C-alpha positions as CSV (number, residue, x, y, z in Angstrom):
1,X,-27.9,37.0,9.3
2,X,-25.5,34.6,7.6
3,X,-23.0,33.2,9.5
4,X,-19.3,33.2,9.1
5,X,-18.7,29.3,9.0
6,X,-15.1,29.6,8.5
7,X,-14.5,31.7,11.5
8,X,-15.1,28.7,13.4
9,X,-12.4,26.5,12.0
10,X,-9.7,29.4,12.5
11,X,-7.4,27.1,14.6
12,X,-7.3,24.7,11.6
13,X,-5.8,28.3,9.7
14,X,-3.3,28.8,12.2
15,X,-2.1,25.4,11.8
16,X,-2.1,25.3,8.3
17,X,-0.1,28.9,8.3
18,X,2.8,26.9,10.5
19,X,2.9,24.0,8.3
20,X,3.5,26.4,5.2
21,X,6.1,28.2,7.4
22,X,7.3,25.1,8.1
23,X,7.8,23.9,4.5
24,X,5.7,20.5,5.0
25,X,2.4,22.1,3.6
26,X,1.6,19.9,0.5
27,X,-1.2,21.1,-2.0
28,X,-3.1,18.2,-4.2
29,X,-1.1,17.5,-7.4
30,X,-3.7,17.3,-10.1
31,X,-2.8,15.0,-13.1
32,X,-3.8,16.0,-16.8
33,X,-2.7,12.6,-18.3
34,X,-3.3,9.0,-17.8
35,X,-1.3,7.5,-15.2
36,X,2.0,6.4,-16.9
37,X,5.7,6.3,-16.8
38,X,5.4,9.8,-17.7
39,X,2.6,12.3,-17.0
40,X,1.9,15.8,-17.4
41,X,1.0,18.2,-14.4
42,X,0.2,21.6,-15.0
43,X,0.9,21.4,-18.8
44,X,4.5,20.1,-18.2
45,X,5.4,16.2,-19.4
46,X,7.3,14.8,-16.5
47,X,8.7,11.2,-15.5
48,X,6.7,9.9,-12.9
49,X,8.4,8.4,-9.9
50,X,5.5,8.8,-6.9
51,X,2.9,6.2,-8.3
52,X,2.0,2.9,-7.0
53,X,1.4,1.6,-10.3
54,X,4.0,-0.8,-10.2
55,X,3.0,-2.9,-13.4
56,X,1.7,-0.3,-15.6
57,X,-1.9,-2.2,-15.1
58,X,-3.8,1.4,-14.8
59,X,-4.0,1.3,-18.7
60,X,-3.5,-2.2,-19.7
61,X,-5.6,-2.9,-22.6
62,X,-7.3,-6.3,-20.9
63,X,-8.4,-4.1,-18.1
64,X,-9.6,-1.6,-20.2
65,X,-11.6,-3.6,-22.0
66,X,-13.2,-5.3,-19.3
67,X,-14.3,-2.5,-17.3
68,X,-16.0,-1.1,-20.6
69,X,-17.7,-4.5,-20.9
70,X,-19.0,-4.8,-17.4
71,X,-20.7,-1.3,-17.6
72,X,-22.5,-2.2,-20.6
73,X,-23.7,-5.4,-19.7
74,X,-24.5,-4.9,-15.8
75,X,-24.4,-0.6,-15.6
76,X,-22.1,1.7,-13.8
77,X,-22.8,0.5,-10.1
78,X,-24.4,-2.0,-7.8
79,X,-27.1,-0.1,-6.3
80,X,-26.8,-1.8,-2.5
81,X,-24.0,-3.3,-0.1
82,X,-23.3,-7.1,-0.7
83,X,-25.4,-8.3,2.4
84,X,-28.7,-7.1,0.7
85,X,-29.0,-6.8,-3.1
86,X,-25.9,-5.7,-4.0
87,X,-23.6,-9.1,-4.7
88,X,-23.2,-10.2,-8.7
89,X,-21.9,-13.0,-9.5
90,X,-19.0,-11.8,-10.8
91,X,-18.2,-10.5,-7.3
92,X,-18.2,-13.9,-6.3
93,X,-16.3,-15.5,-8.9
94,X,-13.4,-12.7,-8.6
95,X,-12.9,-13.7,-4.8
96,X,-12.8,-17.5,-5.9
97,X,-10.0,-16.3,-8.1
98,X,-8.7,-14.2,-6.0
99,X,-8.3,-16.9,-3.7
100,X,-6.9,-19.5,-5.7
101,X,-4.0,-16.7,-6.8
102,X,-3.3,-16.1,-3.1
103,X,-3.2,-20.0,-2.3
104,X,-5.9,-19.8,0.2
105,X,-9.5,-21.1,0.8
106,X,-11.4,-17.9,0.5
107,X,-11.0,-14.0,0.1
108,X,-13.1,-11.1,0.6
109,X,-13.1,-7.7,-1.4
110,X,-13.6,-4.4,0.6
111,X,-13.5,-0.6,-0.5
112,X,-10.0,0.0,-0.1
113,X,-7.1,-1.4,1.4
114,X,-7.6,0.7,4.6
115,X,-11.2,-0.4,5.3
116,X,-9.8,-3.9,4.9
117,X,-7.3,-3.5,7.7
118,X,-9.6,-1.9,9.9
119,X,-12.6,-4.4,9.3
120,X,-10.2,-7.5,10.2
121,X,-8.6,-5.9,13.3
122,X,-12.2,-4.0,14.8
123,X,-13.8,-7.5,13.9
124,X,-12.1,-10.7,14.6
125,X,-10.3,-9.1,18.3
126,X,-11.9,-8.7,21.6
127,X,-11.1,-7.5,25.1
128,X,-9.7,-10.9,25.8
129,X,-7.2,-10.7,22.9
130,X,-4.0,-9.3,22.4
131,X,-2.6,-7.7,19.3
132,X,1.0,-7.4,18.5
133,X,2.4,-4.7,16.0
134,X,5.5,-4.0,14.3
135,X,6.1,0.1,14.9
136,X,6.1,1.3,11.6
137,X,2.8,-0.7,10.7
138,X,0.8,1.2,8.2
139,X,-2.0,3.9,9.5
140,X,-4.8,1.7,8.5
141,X,-3.4,-1.0,11.0
142,X,-2.8,1.8,13.8
143,X,-6.6,3.1,13.0
144,X,-7.8,-0.8,13.1
145,X,-6.0,-1.5,16.5
146,X,-7.6,1.5,17.7
147,X,-11.3,0.3,17.2
148,X,-10.5,-3.0,19.0
149,X,-10.8,-3.4,22.6
150,X,-7.9,-6.0,22.7
151,X,-4.9,-5.4,24.4
152,X,-2.0,-4.1,22.3
153,X,2.2,-4.2,22.4
154,X,4.0,-2.5,19.7
155,X,7.7,-4.3,19.0
156,X,10.6,-2.2,17.6
157,X,10.5,-2.6,14.1
158,X,11.6,-6.0,12.5
159,X,13.2,-6.9,16.1
160,X,12.6,-10.2,16.8
161,X,14.2,-10.3,20.2
162,X,11.3,-7.6,20.9
163,X,8.3,-9.4,19.2
164,X,9.4,-12.8,21.0
165,X,9.3,-10.8,24.4
166,X,6.0,-9.5,23.7
167,X,4.9,-12.8,23.3
168,X,6.2,-14.4,26.2
169,X,4.3,-11.8,28.0
170,X,0.7,-11.9,26.4
171,X,0.2,-15.9,26.6
172,X,-2.4,-15.2,29.0
173,X,-4.5,-13.8,26.2
174,X,-7.2,-15.9,24.4
175,X,-5.6,-15.2,21.2
176,X,-2.5,-13.1,20.2
177,X,-2.5,-11.9,16.8
178,X,0.7,-10.9,15.1
179,X,0.5,-8.2,12.5
180,X,3.0,-6.7,9.8
181,X,3.3,-4.7,6.8
182,X,4.9,-7.1,4.3
183,X,6.6,-4.4,2.7
184,X,7.0,-1.5,4.6
185,X,5.5,1.8,2.4
186,X,8.1,4.7,3.4
187,X,11.5,2.4,3.7
188,X,11.0,-0.2,1.2
189,X,12.5,-2.9,3.3
190,X,10.8,-6.8,3.8
191,X,9.4,-7.9,6.8
192,X,11.4,-11.0,8.3
193,X,8.4,-13.0,7.7
194,X,9.6,-16.1,8.0
195,X,10.8,-15.3,11.9
196,X,7.9,-14.0,12.8
197,X,6.1,-17.2,11.7
198,X,8.2,-19.4,13.4
199,X,7.8,-17.3,16.4
200,X,4.4,-17.2,15.9
201,X,4.2,-21.1,15.8
202,X,6.1,-21.1,19.0
203,X,4.0,-19.2,21.1
204,X,0.5,-20.1,19.4
205,X,-0.3,-16.7,18.1
206,X,-2.0,-15.8,14.8
207,X,-0.1,-13.9,11.8
208,X,-1.5,-11.2,9.5
209,X,0.7,-9.5,6.9
210,X,-0.6,-6.4,4.7
211,X,0.7,-6.9,1.2
212,X,-0.3,-3.8,0.3
213,X,3.0,-2.9,-1.6
214,X,4.2,-6.7,-2.0
215,X,1.0,-8.0,-4.0
216,X,2.1,-7.8,-7.6
217,X,5.8,-7.3,-6.5
218,X,6.9,-9.8,-4.7
219,X,6.7,-13.9,-5.1
220,X,5.7,-15.6,-8.2
221,X,3.8,-13.8,-10.5
222,X,3.3,-11.1,-8.0
223,X,1.3,-13.6,-5.5
224,X,3.1,-11.5,-2.4
225,X,5.1,-12.0,0.9
226,X,3.3,-15.3,1.5
227,X,4.8,-16.7,-1.5
228,X,8.1,-15.1,-1.7
229,X,9.3,-16.6,1.7
230,X,7.1,-20.0,0.9
231,X,5.1,-20.0,3.7
232,X,1.4,-20.7,2.4
233,X,-0.6,-22.6,4.8
234,X,1.4,-21.1,7.9
235,X,0.2,-17.4,7.6
236,X,-3.4,-16.8,8.7
237,X,-4.3,-13.9,7.2
238,X,-3.1,-11.6,4.0
239,X,-4.4,-8.4,3.8
240,X,-3.8,-6.0,0.5
241,X,-4.9,-3.5,-2.2
242,X,-6.4,-3.6,-5.2
243,X,-5.1,-0.5,-6.1
244,X,-1.6,-0.5,-6.2
245,X,0.3,-2.8,-8.5
246,X,-3.5,-4.6,-9.4
247,X,-4.2,-1.0,-11.0
248,X,-7.7,-0.4,-10.0
249,X,-9.5,0.0,-6.5
250,X,-10.0,-1.9,-3.6
251,X,-8.6,-3.9,-0.8
252,X,-9.2,-7.8,-0.1
253,X,-8.7,-10.5,2.8
254,X,-7.7,-13.9,1.8
255,X,-8.2,-16.3,4.6
256,X,-9.7,-19.3,5.9
257,X,-13.4,-19.9,4.9
258,X,-14.6,-19.7,8.4
259,X,-13.2,-16.3,9.0
260,X,-14.9,-15.1,5.7
261,X,-18.0,-16.4,7.0
262,X,-17.4,-14.2,9.8
263,X,-16.2,-11.2,8.3
264,X,-19.4,-11.2,5.7
265,X,-21.9,-11.3,9.2
266,X,-19.6,-8.8,11.3
267,X,-17.0,-6.6,9.4
268,X,-18.4,-3.4,9.4
269,X,-16.8,-1.8,6.8
270,X,-18.0,-4.5,4.1
271,X,-21.9,-4.7,6.2
272,X,-22.4,-0.8,5.6
273,X,-20.4,-0.1,2.2
274,X,-21.7,-0.2,-1.6
275,X,-20.5,-3.3,-3.4
276,X,-18.0,-2.3,-5.8
277,X,-18.9,-1.3,-9.2
278,X,-19.2,-3.8,-12.4
279,X,-16.5,-2.2,-14.3
280,X,-13.9,-2.1,-11.3
281,X,-14.6,-5.8,-9.9
282,X,-14.5,-6.8,-14.0
283,X,-11.1,-4.9,-14.2
284,X,-9.4,-6.4,-11.0
285,X,-10.5,-9.9,-11.9
286,X,-8.7,-9.0,-15.6
287,X,-5.7,-7.9,-13.7
288,X,-5.3,-11.3,-11.6
289,X,-5.7,-13.0,-15.0
290,X,-2.7,-10.6,-16.1
291,X,-0.3,-11.5,-13.4
292,X,-0.8,-15.3,-14.2
293,X,-0.3,-15.0,-17.9
294,X,2.0,-12.0,-18.3
295,X,4.9,-12.7,-16.0
296,X,7.3,-10.6,-17.5
297,X,6.0,-7.3,-16.3
298,X,7.0,-8.6,-12.7
299,X,10.6,-9.3,-14.4
300,X,10.5,-5.9,-16.0
301,X,9.5,-3.9,-12.6
302,X,12.6,-5.7,-10.7
303,X,15.1,-5.1,-13.6
304,X,14.3,-1.1,-13.5
305,X,14.5,-1.2,-9.5
306,X,18.0,-2.7,-9.4
307,X,19.0,-0.3,-12.2
308,X,17.1,2.9,-10.4
309,X,18.5,2.1,-7.1
310,X,22.3,1.3,-7.7
311,X,21.9,4.7,-9.8
312,X,21.0,6.5,-6.7
313,X,23.5,4.7,-4.6
314,X,26.2,5.6,-7.0
315,X,25.5,9.3,-6.8
316,X,25.8,9.0,-3.3
317,X,22.2,9.5,-1.9
318,X,20.9,7.9,1.3
319,X,18.4,5.4,0.1
320,X,18.1,4.0,3.7
321,X,17.6,0.2,3.7
322,X,15.0,-0.5,0.9
323,X,14.8,-4.1,-0.7
324,X,12.0,-3.1,-3.3
325,X,10.7,-0.8,-5.9
326,X,10.1,1.8,-3.0
327,X,13.4,3.6,-2.5
328,X,13.1,6.5,-0.9
329,X,16.2,9.2,-0.9
330,X,16.2,10.8,2.5
331,X,17.3,14.1,3.3
332,X,16.5,15.1,6.8
333,X,14.3,18.2,7.1
334,X,10.8,18.3,5.9
335,X,11.7,21.7,4.2
336,X,14.4,20.6,2.3
337,X,12.8,17.8,1.4
338,X,9.7,19.9,-0.2
339,X,12.4,22.2,-2.0
340,X,14.0,19.1,-3.2
341,X,10.8,17.7,-4.6
342,X,9.9,21.3,-5.8
343,X,13.1,21.6,-8.0
344,X,12.8,18.0,-9.1
345,X,9.6,18.6,-10.9
346,X,10.9,21.8,-12.2
347,X,13.9,19.6,-14.1
348,X,11.4,17.1,-15.3
349,X,10.8,14.4,-12.4
350,X,7.6,14.2,-10.0
351,X,8.8,12.6,-7.1
352,X,6.8,13.9,-4.1
353,X,8.3,14.8,-0.5
354,X,7.2,12.8,2.2
355,X,7.4,14.8,5.8
356,X,6.6,14.8,9.2
357,X,4.2,13.2,10.4
358,X,4.2,10.7,7.8
359,X,7.7,10.0,8.8
360,X,10.0,11.1,11.5
361,X,10.8,15.0,11.5
362,X,14.6,14.3,10.8
363,X,13.9,11.7,8.4
364,X,12.0,13.8,5.6
365,X,12.3,12.1,2.3
366,X,11.4,12.2,-1.2
367,X,10.4,8.7,-2.4
368,X,10.6,6.9,-5.5
369,X,8.8,4.2,-7.0
370,X,10.0,3.0,-10.2
371,X,7.3,0.8,-12.3
372,X,7.5,-1.8,-15.0
373,X,6.5,0.9,-17.8
374,X,10.0,2.8,-17.6
375,X,12.6,3.1,-20.2
376,X,15.9,2.6,-19.5
377,X,16.6,5.8,-21.0
378,X,13.5,7.3,-19.1
379,X,15.3,6.5,-15.5
380,X,19.0,7.5,-16.9
381,X,17.4,11.2,-17.3
382,X,15.6,10.6,-14.2
383,X,19.3,10.0,-12.2
384,X,20.9,12.9,-14.3
385,X,17.7,14.9,-12.8
386,X,18.8,13.9,-9.2
387,X,22.4,14.1,-9.8
388,X,22.0,18.0,-11.0
389,X,19.7,19.1,-8.0
390,X,20.8,17.0,-5.5
391,X,24.3,18.6,-5.8
392,X,22.6,22.0,-6.2
393,X,20.8,21.7,-2.9
394,X,24.2,20.0,-1.0
395,X,22.2,16.7,-0.5
396,X,25.3,14.9,-2.2
C-alpha cells in the first residue's frame, strides 16, 4: 500500500499555517529576466531593490565573455573535488589574484560564503580555544561556531566594553578568535574594526572579519573592511563571498599561507565539495579585474546610496543606523512589513520583507539595497512609491 508521505510531516504543515496567519510566510519569488536595476516578476517590470548585485556585475560583458570562453575550453564542470582531480590551473591563478587583491599571502575558494565561514571556524578551533562573536553576526558564523568544540562568548553588538570583558575573562584559552561581520547584513552598519583590532592586539587574540557585504563595496576598488580602515597586516582572516558585489558564486578566505595549507588538508566543506565550474572561476577572475580597472562602479554605488538613503530619511522612514547601501525601512510588526512589501510590488518596486526569525519580532522591515546600475530617475520613482505606500499604511 502506498504510504501518505506528507502525513508524516503534518507537524511542519501546522507551523506553516501559523506563519501564514501571522503574515510572515514568504513564498519564493521567480525572476523572469536578468538581474538588473529593473526585473520582471509575474510578467510585471519593477524596480529591483532586494538584490545583492551591488555593482551590476552579474551581467557585465567581461564576466559573460570570460564564462563562455571557459565553458568552450574546459567544459561545464570539473568532475572532482579539489584534492583529487578537480584543481585546474585557473583555480590556482584565481586564488593568487584574489590574495593579491586583498593584500594577503594566500586565498582559498569555497562553494559559498556560508561554507567558507563554517569551514574556517570548524577547522581551526579546538576545545582549548575560545571564539568571541558579535551577537548580530551572520547565521553562517553562528553555525560555524556550533560545529566547534571551542568555548564561546557572545558580545553585545559593536560594544567594545563587552568585547574587552570577554577577552579579559578568556585569557586562559590557547587561542581567542574574535569574529565579526564587516558590514551587518540586516542593519547595514559597519563594524568598529579598528577598535576590535586594537583590543585583540592588546589581549593577543586573532581577528576574523566576514566581508560578505563589504567586498566590492568598502575600501579602495572594493577591497573590503580591512582596506576601509587601513588595517592590512593586522587582521588574520578575511572571509567573503563571490556572489554579491562580485556577481557570480562562491566564498573565499584570504589569510596567511600556513592557514591556507592547513585548510586544504582539513576543511571539510573544501575537501568534500566539487570544485567550481570553469565558467564560475573565470567569471570571478574577470570580476576582480573589473574592480581593479573600473573604480567608477564603486563611486556610482555610493552616489546612489547617498541619494536614496537621504530620500527615505527625508520622507520620515526609520532607516536605523545604516552606513552602507543596505538601508532597512523598519516598520515593527512582521505582518505590516509583509503588507508593505506586497503593496510596494503592486506599485512597481520589489523590496522584500525581512521578518522573524531573521530579525527580532518587533524589528521587521523592508530591506533595500541600491546598486550602481540604478539611475537617479529610477531611484526618484522608487522614493515616490515608498512615500505613497508608506502614507497609505500609516508608516509615515
